N, C-alpha and C positions, 0 to 999 in steps of 0.2 A: 508201414513199408521201410526195411532200413535200408542204409545207406551203409555203403563201401568206401572202408579205408582212401582206399586213393581217389576219389569220388572229391573225399573232402581235402585230400592233399593236394588235388589240383585246384580247387576254386580258390585254394588259402593261395599258391604260386603266383593265378592265374590276377589278384589283386597286390597280391607283395613277391614279385617276382623276382628278389634277394631272397624270400626267406628262405632259413632250415626249417623243414617242419618233420617230424617226427608223430606220429600217430598210432596208439595202441587201444584197440579193441579189448577192453576191459570182462566184460563176462563172456566175450565169444558167440554177442548177436549180433553186431550191427548197428547195435542201438545205442551202446555205452563206452565212450569215446574218452582216450585222454590226450591231451597234445598238446607239445612243444612247440612253440615257432618264434624264432628269432631270426630278426627282420632290422637291418639300421634306418625303417621307413619311422622305426617304434623310437627314435633319439627324439630327446624331449617334450615327450607322451606320457603321462601319465598310465598309471599300470589299466586302470578302468578305460581309457584311451585306446592305450592296446587291445586290450579286448575287445572294444569297439570295433576296431579297424578289422578284429580275424571276425566276429560274427557277420559284419556288412560282410564280406567278402564270401560269407555262407548263404548270402542270400534267405533270409528268411527260414532257412531248413533247420538250425536248431529250435526246439521243440515239436517240432512235424517227422520229416524225414531222420532226425536226428535228435532222440529223447533226452541223450544226454552228456556233456562234453565239459571233461575237468582239462582247461586252460589256464597253462605255463607261457608266457612269454618275455625273451629278452632281445636285447642289444648285445648287436656283436662287440666284442671286446676292441676292436680295432676301428669299430664306429665313432 
């Protein structure tokens, strides 16, 4: 079962309301996405912790409804 890019964005923004989220469907199949997520909530967190926060926001859908997610995270420059 494929997942829509807007659903991914909605789930991330629900967990990280200040997040700037950009989603790209890499293959046009709804299963392989790249996501850029920028949030002040990432400040002071390691890259691994930042990614864990995003995966937690997706509520177990990675590997199931969402086959692959290339993830890039960042802290806003003004945070």
